[in-house]
C-alpha positions as CSV (number, residue, x, y, z in Angstrom):
1,M,-7.5,-21.2,37.5
2,N,-4.1,-21.5,39.1
3,I,-0.8,-21.9,37.3
4,K,-0.9,-25.7,37.5
5,Q,-4.4,-25.8,36.0
6,F,-3.4,-23.3,33.4
7,A,-0.3,-25.3,32.5
8,S,-2.5,-28.4,32.1
9,K,-4.9,-26.7,29.8
10,T,-2.3,-25.0,27.6
11,G,0.5,-27.6,27.6
12,L,2.9,-25.0,28.8
13,T,5.3,-25.7,31.7
14,P,5.1,-23.4,34.8
15,R,8.6,-22.3,33.9
16,A,7.6,-21.3,30.3
17,I,4.6,-19.5,31.8
18,R,6.8,-17.5,34.1
19,F,9.2,-16.8,31.3
20,Y,6.4,-15.5,29.1
21,E,5.3,-13.2,31.9
22,E,8.8,-11.9,32.2
23,K,8.8,-11.0,28.5
24,G,5.5,-9.2,28.9
25,I,3.5,-11.3,26.4
26,L,1.5,-13.1,29.1
27,K,0.1,-11.2,32.0
28,S,-1.6,-13.2,34.8
29,D,-4.0,-11.8,37.3
30,R,-3.2,-11.9,41.0
31,N,-5.5,-13.3,43.7
32,S,-6.3,-10.5,46.1
33,G,-6.1,-12.8,49.1
34,N,-2.9,-14.6,48.6
35,Q,-1.3,-12.9,45.5
36,Y,-1.1,-16.2,43.7
37,R,-1.2,-16.1,39.9
38,T,-4.7,-16.7,38.4
39,F,-5.6,-17.3,34.8
40,N,-8.8,-17.2,32.7
41,Q,-10.0,-18.0,29.2
42,S,-8.4,-14.8,27.7
43,H,-5.0,-16.0,29.0
44,I,-5.6,-19.4,27.3
45,Q,-6.2,-17.6,24.0
46,V,-3.0,-15.6,24.4
47,A,-1.0,-18.8,25.2
48,T,-2.5,-20.5,22.1
49,K,-1.4,-17.5,20.0
50,I,2.1,-17.8,21.4
51,S,2.3,-21.5,20.7
52,Q,1.0,-21.0,17.1
53,F,3.6,-18.3,16.4
54,R,6.3,-20.4,18.0
55,H,5.4,-23.3,15.7
56,L,5.9,-21.0,12.8
57,G,9.4,-20.3,13.9
58,F,9.0,-16.8,15.5
59,S,11.2,-16.1,18.5
60,I,9.7,-14.9,21.9
61,D,11.0,-11.4,21.3
62,E,9.4,-11.3,17.8
63,I,6.1,-12.5,19.2
64,A,6.3,-9.9,22.0
65,T,6.9,-7.2,19.5
66,M,4.0,-8.3,17.3
67,L,1.5,-8.6,20.1
68,K,2.6,-5.3,21.7
69,A,1.9,-3.6,18.3
70,S,-1.4,-5.4,17.8
71,P,-2.8,-7.3,20.8
72,A,-5.7,-8.7,18.7
73,L,-3.2,-10.2,16.2
74,S,-3.8,-13.9,15.5
75,I,-2.8,-16.5,13.0
76,E,-6.3,-16.3,11.5
77,S,-6.1,-12.5,11.0
78,V,-2.7,-12.8,9.4
79,Q,-3.9,-15.6,7.1
80,K,-6.8,-13.4,6.1
81,N,-4.4,-10.6,5.1
82,I,-2.2,-13.1,3.3
83,K,-5.1,-14.4,1.3
84,A,-6.2,-10.9,0.4
85,N,-2.7,-10.0,-0.7
86,L,-2.4,-13.2,-2.7
87,K,-5.6,-12.4,-4.4
88,K,-4.3,-8.9,-5.3
89,L,-1.0,-10.4,-6.6
90,Y,-2.9,-12.9,-8.8
91,K,-4.9,-10.0,-10.3
92,E,-1.7,-8.1,-10.9
93,K,-0.2,-11.2,-12.5
94,E,-3.2,-11.6,-14.8
95,A,-3.0,-7.9,-15.8
96,T,0.8,-8.2,-16.4
97,E,0.4,-11.3,-18.5
98,K,-2.3,-9.6,-20.5
99,R,-0.1,-6.6,-21.0
100,I,2.8,-8.8,-22.2
101,Q,0.5,-10.5,-24.7
102,Q,-0.7,-7.1,-26.0
103,T,2.8,-5.7,-26.2
104,E,4.0,-8.8,-28.1
105,A,1.1,-8.5,-30.5
106,L,1.9,-4.8,-31.0
107,L,5.6,-5.5,-31.7
108,E,4.6,-8.2,-34.2
109,A,2.1,-5.9,-36.0
110,S,4.5,-3.0,-36.1
111,Q,7.3,-5.1,-37.5
112,E,5.0,-6.6,-40.2
113,G,3.5,-3.2,-41.1
114,E,-0.1,-4.2,-40.3
115,G,-2.8,-1.8,-39.4
116,L,-3.1,-1.3,-35.7
117,S,-6.4,-1.7,-33.7
118,S,-7.6,1.2,-31.6
119,A,-6.2,-0.5,-28.4
120,Q,-2.9,-1.1,-30.2
121,K,-2.7,2.6,-31.2
122,N,-3.1,3.7,-27.6
123,L,-0.5,1.2,-26.5
124,F,1.8,2.4,-29.3
125,K,1.4,6.0,-28.2
126,S,2.1,5.1,-24.5
127,M,5.4,3.5,-25.7
128,A,6.2,6.5,-27.8
129,Y,5.8,8.9,-24.8
130,S,7.2,6.6,-22.1
131,D,10.8,8.1,-22.2
132,L,9.5,11.6,-22.0
133,R,7.2,10.8,-19.1
134,E,9.9,8.8,-17.3
135,W,12.3,11.8,-17.5
136,S,9.7,14.3,-16.4
137,L,8.6,12.2,-13.4
138,K,12.3,11.6,-12.4
139,Y,13.1,15.3,-12.5
140,L,10.0,16.2,-10.6
141,N,10.3,13.6,-7.8
142,E,14.0,14.4,-7.3
143,G,13.0,18.1,-6.9
144,L,10.3,17.2,-4.4
145,K,12.8,15.3,-2.3
146,Q,14.8,18.4,-1.8
147,K,14.0,20.7,1.1
148,S,13.8,23.8,-1.1
149,N,14.1,24.7,-4.8
150,G,15.3,27.8,-6.6
151,P,12.8,29.8,-8.8
152,V,14.0,28.3,-12.1
153,E,13.9,24.8,-10.7
154,Q,10.4,25.4,-9.3
155,L,9.2,26.4,-12.8
156,Q,10.8,23.4,-14.4
157,M,9.1,21.2,-11.8
158,V,5.7,22.7,-12.6
159,A,6.4,22.2,-16.3
160,C,7.3,18.5,-15.7
161,A,4.1,18.0,-13.7
162,Y,2.0,19.5,-16.5
163,A,4.0,17.5,-19.1
164,D,3.1,14.3,-17.2
165,L,-0.6,15.2,-17.5
166,I,-0.4,16.0,-21.2
167,V,1.5,12.8,-22.0
168,K,-1.0,10.8,-20.1
169,H,-3.8,12.4,-22.0
170,N,-2.2,11.7,-25.3
171,M,-1.5,8.1,-24.4
172,G,-5.3,7.5,-24.1
173,G,-7.0,4.7,-22.3
174,L,-6.5,6.1,-18.9
175,K,-8.6,5.8,-15.7
176,H,-9.8,8.6,-13.5
177,A,-7.2,7.5,-10.9
178,D,-4.4,8.3,-13.5
179,Y,-5.7,11.8,-13.9
180,A,-6.0,12.2,-10.1
181,E,-2.4,11.2,-9.7
182,S,-1.2,13.8,-12.2
183,H,-3.2,16.6,-10.6
184,R,-1.7,15.8,-7.2
185,L,1.8,16.0,-8.7
186,I,0.9,19.3,-10.2
187,A,-0.4,20.5,-6.9
188,K,2.8,19.5,-5.2
189,A,4.9,21.3,-7.8
190,L,2.7,24.4,-7.5
191,G,3.1,24.3,-3.8
192,R,6.8,24.4,-4.1
193,A,6.4,27.3,-6.5
194,K,4.5,29.2,-3.9
195,E,1.2,29.1,-5.8
196,P,-1.2,27.9,-3.1
197,K,-4.4,28.9,-4.9
198,L,-3.5,27.0,-8.1
199,A,-2.2,24.1,-6.0
200,K,-5.6,23.9,-4.1
201,R,-7.5,23.9,-7.4
202,H,-5.5,20.8,-8.6
203,E,-6.0,19.1,-5.3
204,E,-9.7,19.6,-5.8
205,L,-9.5,18.2,-9.3
206,A,-7.5,15.2,-8.0
207,E,-10.2,14.6,-5.3
208,A,-12.9,14.9,-8.0
209,Y,-11.2,12.3,-10.2
210,D,-10.9,10.0,-7.2
211,N,-14.6,10.3,-6.6
212,L,-15.2,9.5,-10.3
213,E,-13.1,6.4,-9.9
214,R,-15.2,5.3,-7.0
215,D,-18.5,6.3,-8.5
216,P,-18.8,6.9,-12.3
217,A,-22.0,8.8,-11.7
218,Y,-20.1,11.5,-9.8
219,Y,-20.0,14.7,-11.9
220,D,-19.0,17.6,-9.6
221,L,-15.7,18.5,-11.2
222,P,-14.3,21.9,-10.3
223,V,-14.5,24.6,-13.0
C-alpha cells in the first residue's frame, strides 16, 4: 500500500508518517520501480504500537528508545510483565503482613512472660542475632566493594562471611536459598583472601543448595 492508503488505515497523517520515519521508529519499504514509499501489515502493527504508547503519554524519543531496545515490545507484553510484577508484590505484601502479625504476637508474648511456640522461638532468635548479622554483612559488603584488601581485612571478611552462615543456622527456619546465599558470600570472601580451592568448594555448596531449593529430592551435596 502507498502512503495515502497507509495513512487511511492507521489514522496517521502523511506528515506524521514521515516524521516517524525520520525518528527511525517507522521504516517504510521502497518501490523498486519508482522509489515511492510502500507499507504492509507489519508497518501497521508498528504504527499501532506508536499510537498506543503516545496515548500513554510517551514522547516520540522515548518510544524510539524502547522499540530500538526491544523491537517486539508491545502494550500487551508490558501489561503481562506488570501483572506478573503485581502478583509478586501481592505475595510479598502477604508475607510482610504475616511477618508483622507474628512479630506483634512475639512482642506481646515476651512482654507477658508467656511460653513461646517453636515458631516464636525461631523468630526470637532471629531478632536476637539480627544486629550481629547486620554488622557482619555490612563489613563484608563494604570490603567487597573495594578493589583490594589487606591480609588482616581479608581474614576479617572471611570471618564475617562464616559468621553470617553460623547466625543463619542458629536462627533456624531457613530455606536452602538462604544457605546458598551464605556460601556464595563465603566464596567471595575466600576469593579475596586468595583461597581459590576453598572458594570453589563453597560455590559448589551454594549451587547444591540452589538445586535443593528447586528440587527437594536433590541430594548431591559436596563432601
